[in-house]
mmCIF file of the C-alpha atoms, coordinates in Angstrom:
data_MODEL
# 
_entry.id   MODEL 
# 
loop_
_atom_site.group_PDB 
_atom_site.id 
_atom_site.type_symbol 
_atom_site.label_atom_id 
_atom_site.label_alt_id 
_atom_site.label_comp_id 
_atom_site.label_asym_id 
_atom_site.label_entity_id 
_atom_site.label_seq_id 
_atom_site.pdbx_PDB_ins_code 
_atom_site.Cartn_x 
_atom_site.Cartn_y 
_atom_site.Cartn_z 
_atom_site.occupancy 
_atom_site.B_iso_or_equiv 
_atom_site.pdbx_formal_charge 
_atom_site.auth_seq_id 
_atom_site.auth_comp_id 
_atom_site.auth_asym_id 
_atom_site.auth_atom_id 
_atom_site.pdbx_PDB_model_num 
ATOM 1   C CA . MET A 1 1   ? -4.115  -7.852  12.561  1.00 0.00 ? 1   MET A CA 1 
ATOM 2   C CA . LYS A 1 2   ? -4.258  -10.520 9.816   1.00 0.00 ? 2   LYS A CA 1 
ATOM 3   C CA . ASP A 1 3   ? -7.748  -11.746 11.314  1.00 0.00 ? 3   ASP A CA 1 
ATOM 4   C CA . PHE A 1 4   ? -9.441  -8.105  11.251  1.00 0.00 ? 4   PHE A CA 1 
ATOM 5   C CA . LEU A 1 5   ? -7.951  -8.040  7.535   1.00 0.00 ? 5   LEU A CA 1 
ATOM 6   C CA . GLN A 1 6   ? -9.229  -11.308 6.413   1.00 0.00 ? 6   GLN A CA 1 
ATOM 7   C CA . ASN A 1 7   ? -12.851 -10.797 7.971   1.00 0.00 ? 7   ASN A CA 1 
ATOM 8   C CA . LEU A 1 8   ? -12.947 -7.214  6.147   1.00 0.00 ? 8   LEU A CA 1 
ATOM 9   C CA . LEU A 1 9   ? -11.975 -8.886  2.761   1.00 0.00 ? 9   LEU A CA 1 
ATOM 10  C CA . ASN A 1 10  ? -14.668 -11.654 3.693   1.00 0.00 ? 10  ASN A CA 1 
ATOM 11  C CA . LEU A 1 11  ? -17.155 -9.097  4.503   1.00 0.00 ? 11  LEU A CA 1 
ATOM 12  C CA . GLN A 1 12  ? -16.232 -6.895  1.402   1.00 0.00 ? 12  GLN A CA 1 
ATOM 13  C CA . GLU A 1 13  ? -16.836 -10.165 -0.576  1.00 0.00 ? 13  GLU A CA 1 
ATOM 14  C CA . LEU A 1 14  ? -20.594 -11.091 0.542   1.00 0.00 ? 14  LEU A CA 1 
ATOM 15  C CA . GLU A 1 15  ? -21.929 -7.387  0.696   1.00 0.00 ? 15  GLU A CA 1 
ATOM 16  C CA . PHE A 1 16  ? -20.476 -6.498  -2.786  1.00 0.00 ? 16  PHE A CA 1 
ATOM 17  C CA . GLY A 1 17  ? -21.344 -9.955  -4.010  1.00 0.00 ? 17  GLY A CA 1 
ATOM 18  C CA . ASN A 1 18  ? -24.988 -9.208  -4.249  1.00 0.00 ? 18  ASN A CA 1 
ATOM 19  C CA . VAL A 1 19  ? -25.952 -12.313 -2.694  1.00 0.00 ? 19  VAL A CA 1 
ATOM 20  C CA . SER A 1 20  ? -29.094 -12.038 -0.716  1.00 0.00 ? 20  SER A CA 1 
ATOM 21  C CA . ASP A 1 21  ? -29.316 -15.583 1.274   1.00 0.00 ? 21  ASP A CA 1 
ATOM 22  C CA . SER A 1 22  ? -30.141 -15.751 4.931   1.00 0.00 ? 22  SER A CA 1 
ATOM 23  C CA . SER A 1 23  ? -26.950 -17.674 5.153   1.00 0.00 ? 23  SER A CA 1 
ATOM 24  C CA . ALA A 1 24  ? -25.016 -14.750 3.589   1.00 0.00 ? 24  ALA A CA 1 
ATOM 25  C CA . GLU A 1 25  ? -26.851 -12.720 6.349   1.00 0.00 ? 25  GLU A CA 1 
ATOM 26  C CA . ALA A 1 26  ? -25.948 -14.487 8.786   1.00 0.00 ? 26  ALA A CA 1 
ATOM 27  C CA . ALA A 1 27  ? -22.447 -14.843 7.825   1.00 0.00 ? 27  ALA A CA 1 
ATOM 28  C CA . ILE A 1 28  ? -22.461 -11.099 7.320   1.00 0.00 ? 28  ILE A CA 1 
ATOM 29  C CA . ALA A 1 29  ? -23.430 -10.607 10.839  1.00 0.00 ? 29  ALA A CA 1 
ATOM 30  C CA . LYS A 1 30  ? -21.162 -13.097 12.293  1.00 0.00 ? 30  LYS A CA 1 
ATOM 31  C CA . LEU A 1 31  ? -18.481 -11.241 10.690  1.00 0.00 ? 31  LEU A CA 1 
ATOM 32  C CA . ARG A 1 32  ? -19.510 -7.904  11.902  1.00 0.00 ? 32  ARG A CA 1 
ATOM 33  C CA . GLN A 1 33  ? -19.434 -9.008  15.299  1.00 0.00 ? 33  GLN A CA 1 
ATOM 34  C CA . LYS A 1 34  ? -15.390 -9.946  15.188  1.00 0.00 ? 34  LYS A CA 1 
ATOM 35  C CA . ILE A 1 35  ? -14.261 -6.528  13.626  1.00 0.00 ? 35  ILE A CA 1 
ATOM 36  C CA . PRO A 1 36  ? -13.433 -4.112  15.977  1.00 0.00 ? 36  PRO A CA 1 
ATOM 37  C CA . LEU A 1 37  ? -16.164 -0.942  15.867  1.00 0.00 ? 37  LEU A CA 1 
ATOM 38  C CA . PRO A 1 38  ? -13.915 1.743   14.817  1.00 0.00 ? 38  PRO A CA 1 
ATOM 39  C CA . ILE A 1 39  ? -12.668 -0.091  11.857  1.00 0.00 ? 39  ILE A CA 1 
ATOM 40  C CA . LEU A 1 40  ? -16.404 -1.289  10.814  1.00 0.00 ? 40  LEU A CA 1 
ATOM 41  C CA . GLU A 1 41  ? -17.425 2.429   10.993  1.00 0.00 ? 41  GLU A CA 1 
ATOM 42  C CA . HIS A 1 42  ? -14.975 3.212   8.605   1.00 0.00 ? 42  HIS A CA 1 
ATOM 43  C CA . TYR A 1 43  ? -16.102 0.381   6.477   1.00 0.00 ? 43  TYR A CA 1 
ATOM 44  C CA . ASP A 1 44  ? -19.624 1.391   6.739   1.00 0.00 ? 44  ASP A CA 1 
ATOM 45  C CA . ARG A 1 45  ? -18.800 5.145   5.676   1.00 0.00 ? 45  ARG A CA 1 
ATOM 46  C CA . LEU A 1 46  ? -17.113 3.765   2.633   1.00 0.00 ? 46  LEU A CA 1 
ATOM 47  C CA . ALA A 1 47  ? -19.616 1.607   1.485   1.00 0.00 ? 47  ALA A CA 1 
ATOM 48  C CA . ASP A 1 48  ? -22.514 4.068   2.350   1.00 0.00 ? 48  ASP A CA 1 
ATOM 49  C CA . ARG A 1 49  ? -20.462 5.897   -0.379  1.00 0.00 ? 49  ARG A CA 1 
ATOM 50  C CA . GLY A 1 50  ? -20.681 3.155   -2.677  1.00 0.00 ? 50  GLY A CA 1 
ATOM 51  C CA . LYS A 1 51  ? -17.083 2.351   -2.411  1.00 0.00 ? 51  LYS A CA 1 
ATOM 52  C CA . LYS A 1 52  ? -15.408 -0.994  -1.362  1.00 0.00 ? 52  LYS A CA 1 
ATOM 53  C CA . GLY A 1 53  ? -13.224 -0.388  2.397   1.00 0.00 ? 53  GLY A CA 1 
ATOM 54  C CA . ILE A 1 54  ? -10.498 -2.767  1.887   1.00 0.00 ? 54  ILE A CA 1 
ATOM 55  C CA . ALA A 1 55  ? -8.213  -2.432  -1.504  1.00 0.00 ? 55  ALA A CA 1 
ATOM 56  C CA . ALA A 1 56  ? -5.181  -4.669  -2.434  1.00 0.00 ? 56  ALA A CA 1 
ATOM 57  C CA . VAL A 1 57  ? -2.044  -3.622  -2.973  1.00 0.00 ? 57  VAL A CA 1 
ATOM 58  C CA . ARG A 1 58  ? 0.278   -4.450  -6.086  1.00 0.00 ? 58  ARG A CA 1 
ATOM 59  C CA . HIS A 1 59  ? 2.927   -3.143  -7.300  1.00 0.00 ? 59  HIS A CA 1 
ATOM 60  C CA . GLN A 1 60  ? 3.438   -0.731  -4.506  1.00 0.00 ? 60  GLN A CA 1 
ATOM 61  C CA . VAL A 1 61  ? -0.053  0.693   -5.890  1.00 0.00 ? 61  VAL A CA 1 
ATOM 62  C CA . CYS A 1 62  ? -3.500  1.031   -4.022  1.00 0.00 ? 62  CYS A CA 1 
ATOM 63  C CA . MET A 1 63  ? -5.869  -1.027  -6.218  1.00 0.00 ? 63  MET A CA 1 
ATOM 64  C CA . GLY A 1 64  ? -8.630  1.164   -5.461  1.00 0.00 ? 64  GLY A CA 1 
ATOM 65  C CA . CYS A 1 65  ? -7.326  4.841   -6.101  1.00 0.00 ? 65  CYS A CA 1 
ATOM 66  C CA . HIS A 1 66  ? -4.136  3.612   -7.898  1.00 0.00 ? 66  HIS A CA 1 
ATOM 67  C CA . MET A 1 67  ? -2.220  5.720   -6.344  1.00 0.00 ? 67  MET A CA 1 
ATOM 68  C CA . ARG A 1 68  ? 1.556   4.783   -5.119  1.00 0.00 ? 68  ARG A CA 1 
ATOM 69  C CA . ILE A 1 69  ? 2.133   3.624   -1.385  1.00 0.00 ? 69  ILE A CA 1 
ATOM 70  C CA . PRO A 1 70  ? 4.874   4.616   0.697   1.00 0.00 ? 70  PRO A CA 1 
ATOM 71  C CA . ILE A 1 71  ? 7.434   2.449   1.167   1.00 0.00 ? 71  ILE A CA 1 
ATOM 72  C CA . GLY A 1 72  ? 6.976   2.666   5.159   1.00 0.00 ? 72  GLY A CA 1 
ATOM 73  C CA . ALA A 1 73  ? 2.843   1.703   4.882   1.00 0.00 ? 73  ALA A CA 1 
ATOM 74  C CA . ILE A 1 74  ? 4.378   -1.769  2.544   1.00 0.00 ? 74  ILE A CA 1 
ATOM 75  C CA . ILE A 1 75  ? 6.754   -2.859  5.338   1.00 0.00 ? 75  ILE A CA 1 
ATOM 76  C CA . THR A 1 76  ? 3.839   -2.398  7.697   1.00 0.00 ? 76  THR A CA 1 
ATOM 77  C CA . LEU A 1 77  ? 1.695   -4.333  5.697   1.00 0.00 ? 77  LEU A CA 1 
ATOM 78  C CA . MET A 1 78  ? 4.464   -6.817  4.949   1.00 0.00 ? 78  MET A CA 1 
ATOM 79  C CA . HIS A 1 79  ? 5.163   -7.782  8.638   1.00 0.00 ? 79  HIS A CA 1 
ATOM 80  C CA . ALA A 1 80  ? 1.304   -7.316  9.507   1.00 0.00 ? 80  ALA A CA 1 
ATOM 81  C CA . THR A 1 81  ? 1.928   -5.480  12.735  1.00 0.00 ? 81  THR A CA 1 
ATOM 82  C CA . ASP A 1 82  ? -0.622  -2.568  12.271  1.00 0.00 ? 82  ASP A CA 1 
ATOM 83  C CA . ILE A 1 83  ? -3.483  -1.796  9.809   1.00 0.00 ? 83  ILE A CA 1 
ATOM 84  C CA . GLN A 1 84  ? -2.726  0.312   7.009   1.00 0.00 ? 84  GLN A CA 1 
ATOM 85  C CA . MET A 1 85  ? -5.136  2.799   5.332   1.00 0.00 ? 85  MET A CA 1 
ATOM 86  C CA . CYS A 1 86  ? -4.383  4.516   2.036   1.00 0.00 ? 86  CYS A CA 1 
ATOM 87  C CA . ASP A 1 87  ? -3.562  8.240   2.089   1.00 0.00 ? 87  ASP A CA 1 
ATOM 88  C CA . ASN A 1 88  ? -5.235  9.124   -1.075  1.00 0.00 ? 88  ASN A CA 1 
ATOM 89  C CA . CYS A 1 89  ? -8.827  7.227   -0.859  1.00 0.00 ? 89  CYS A CA 1 
ATOM 90  C CA . GLY A 1 90  ? -8.911  6.117   3.008   1.00 0.00 ? 90  GLY A CA 1 
ATOM 91  C CA . ARG A 1 91  ? -9.228  2.151   2.156   1.00 0.00 ? 91  ARG A CA 1 
ATOM 92  C CA . TYR A 1 92  ? -8.064  -0.282  4.306   1.00 0.00 ? 92  TYR A CA 1 
ATOM 93  C CA . LEU A 1 93  ? -4.867  -1.655  2.660   1.00 0.00 ? 93  LEU A CA 1 
ATOM 94  C CA . TYR A 1 94  ? -3.830  -5.516  2.271   1.00 0.00 ? 94  TYR A CA 1 
ATOM 95  C CA . LEU A 1 95  ? -1.010  -7.705  0.676   1.00 0.00 ? 95  LEU A CA 1 
ATOM 96  C CA . PRO A 1 96  ? -2.207  -10.514 -1.259  1.00 0.00 ? 96  PRO A CA 1 
ATOM 97  C CA . PRO A 1 97  ? 0.072   -13.749 -0.667  1.00 0.00 ? 97  PRO A CA 1 
ATOM 98  C CA . ASP A 1 98  ? 1.105   -13.353 -4.183  1.00 0.00 ? 98  ASP A CA 1 
ATOM 99  C CA . ALA A 1 99  ? 1.934   -9.684  -4.095  1.00 0.00 ? 99  ALA A CA 1 
ATOM 100 C CA . ARG A 1 100 ? 4.494   -10.331 -1.101  1.00 0.00 ? 100 ARG A CA 1 
ATOM 101 C CA . ASP A 1 101 ? 6.693   -12.237 -3.484  1.00 0.00 ? 101 ASP A CA 1 
ATOM 102 C CA . GLU A 1 102 ? 6.660   -9.348  -6.049  1.00 0.00 ? 102 GLU A CA 1 
ATOM 103 C CA . LEU A 1 103 ? 7.657   -6.807  -3.434  1.00 0.00 ? 103 LEU A CA 1 
ATOM 104 C CA . VAL A 1 104 ? 10.589  -9.052  -2.343  1.00 0.00 ? 104 VAL A CA 1 
ATOM 105 C CA . GLU A 1 105 ? 11.894  -9.527  -6.101  1.00 0.00 ? 105 GLU A CA 1 
ATOM 106 C CA . VAL A 1 106 ? 11.577  -5.811  -6.792  1.00 0.00 ? 106 VAL A CA 1 
ATOM 107 C CA . SER A 1 107 ? 13.702  -4.898  -3.644  1.00 0.00 ? 107 SER A CA 1 
ATOM 108 C CA . GLU A 1 108 ? 16.235  -7.267  -4.536  1.00 0.00 ? 108 GLU A CA 1 
ATOM 109 C CA . GLU A 1 109 ? 16.505  -6.074  -8.162  1.00 0.00 ? 109 GLU A CA 1 
ATOM 110 C CA . THR A 1 110 ? 16.361  -2.443  -6.788  1.00 0.00 ? 110 THR A CA 1 
ATOM 111 C CA . LYS A 1 111 ? 19.408  -3.179  -4.273  1.00 0.00 ? 111 LYS A CA 1 
ATOM 112 C CA . ALA A 1 112 ? 21.490  -4.641  -6.928  1.00 0.00 ? 112 ALA A CA 1 
ATOM 113 C CA . ALA A 1 113 ? 20.613  -1.599  -9.326  1.00 0.00 ? 113 ALA A CA 1 
ATOM 114 C CA . ALA A 1 114 ? 22.049  0.696   -6.168  1.00 0.00 ? 114 ALA A CA 1 
ATOM 115 C CA . GLY A 1 115 ? 25.478  -1.253  -5.911  1.00 0.00 ? 115 GLY A CA 1 
ATOM 116 C CA . ARG A 1 116 ? 25.932  -0.785  -9.450  1.00 0.00 ? 116 ARG A CA 1 
ATOM 117 C CA . GLY A 1 117 ? 25.241  3.057   -9.906  1.00 0.00 ? 117 GLY A CA 1 
ATOM 118 C CA . ARG A 1 118 ? 26.435  4.265   -7.260  1.00 0.00 ? 118 ARG A CA 1 
ATOM 119 C CA . PRO A 1 119 ? 28.863  7.250   -8.271  1.00 0.00 ? 119 PRO A CA 1 
ATOM 120 C CA . LYS A 1 120 ? 32.001  7.808   -5.785  1.00 0.00 ? 120 LYS A CA 1 
ATOM 121 C CA . HIS A 1 121 ? 32.251  10.476  -3.697  1.00 0.00 ? 121 HIS A CA 1 
ATOM 122 C CA . ARG A 1 122 ? 34.959  12.286  -5.803  1.00 0.00 ? 122 ARG A CA 1 
ATOM 123 C CA . GLN A 1 123 ? 32.765  12.366  -8.657  1.00 0.00 ? 123 GLN A CA 1 
ATOM 124 C CA . THR A 1 124 ? 29.817  13.928  -6.795  1.00 0.00 ? 124 THR A CA 1 
ATOM 125 C CA . ILE A 1 125 ? 32.302  16.590  -5.396  1.00 0.00 ? 125 ILE A CA 1 
ATOM 126 C CA . GLN A 1 126 ? 34.102  17.640  -8.711  1.00 0.00 ? 126 GLN A CA 1 
ATOM 127 C CA . ALA A 1 127 ? 30.749  17.945  -10.919 1.00 0.00 ? 127 ALA A CA 1 
ATOM 128 C CA . PRO A 1 128 ? 29.651  21.251  -8.817  1.00 0.00 ? 128 PRO A CA 1 
ATOM 129 C CA . LEU A 1 129 ? 33.299  22.423  -9.189  1.00 0.00 ? 129 LEU A CA 1 
ATOM 130 C CA . ALA A 1 130 ? 33.561  21.918  -12.622 1.00 0.00 ? 130 ALA A CA 1 
ATOM 131 C CA . ILE A 1 131 ? 30.267  23.885  -13.255 1.00 0.00 ? 131 ILE A CA 1 
ATOM 132 C CA . HIS A 1 132 ? 31.321  26.518  -11.270 1.00 0.00 ? 132 HIS A CA 1 
ATOM 133 C CA . ARG A 1 133 ? 34.716  27.015  -12.928 1.00 0.00 ? 133 ARG A CA 1 
ATOM 134 C CA . ARG A 1 134 ? 32.702  27.293  -16.211 1.00 0.00 ? 134 ARG A CA 1 
ATOM 135 C CA . ILE A 1 135 ? 30.598  29.746  -14.498 1.00 0.00 ? 135 ILE A CA 1 
ATOM 136 C CA . ALA A 1 136 ? 33.513  32.227  -13.503 1.00 0.00 ? 136 ALA A CA 1 
ATOM 137 C CA . ARG A 1 137 ? 35.205  31.737  -16.846 1.00 0.00 ? 137 ARG A CA 1 
ATOM 138 C CA . LEU A 1 138 ? 31.765  33.416  -18.518 1.00 0.00 ? 138 LEU A CA 1 
ATOM 139 C CA . ALA A 1 139 ? 31.813  35.985  -15.738 1.00 0.00 ? 139 ALA A CA 1 
ATOM 140 C CA . ILE A 1 140 ? 35.620  37.235  -16.554 1.00 0.00 ? 140 ILE A CA 1 
# 
């Protein structure tokens, strides 16, 4: 999967870089042969509308449309087991190497914060009971 995404990224850089060399055209043709047809067709549909076909994910946000990406898609991108698309803009998503480190740091901070602020079971049960008692007093 990494090869497809890398080829798409290189293709996008060549096509949107406005380079008109014969060597660039040959490189574009070579890259297009390496990408599977369904992926290439979707990429071309986006490019025909003037949109880039692949976008980076930073801080769990698509850099194409700036919408938050579900954590399941982020995990799939981290494992590189499947190609993911943004649910909002339809671009293919990829994680830059430096973004992987950011995600690991964020998840460790989240785990630490979750461990400190977790209420005990009794506290969660007593809160609704206290509210119920207050309502019962007002009704009398």
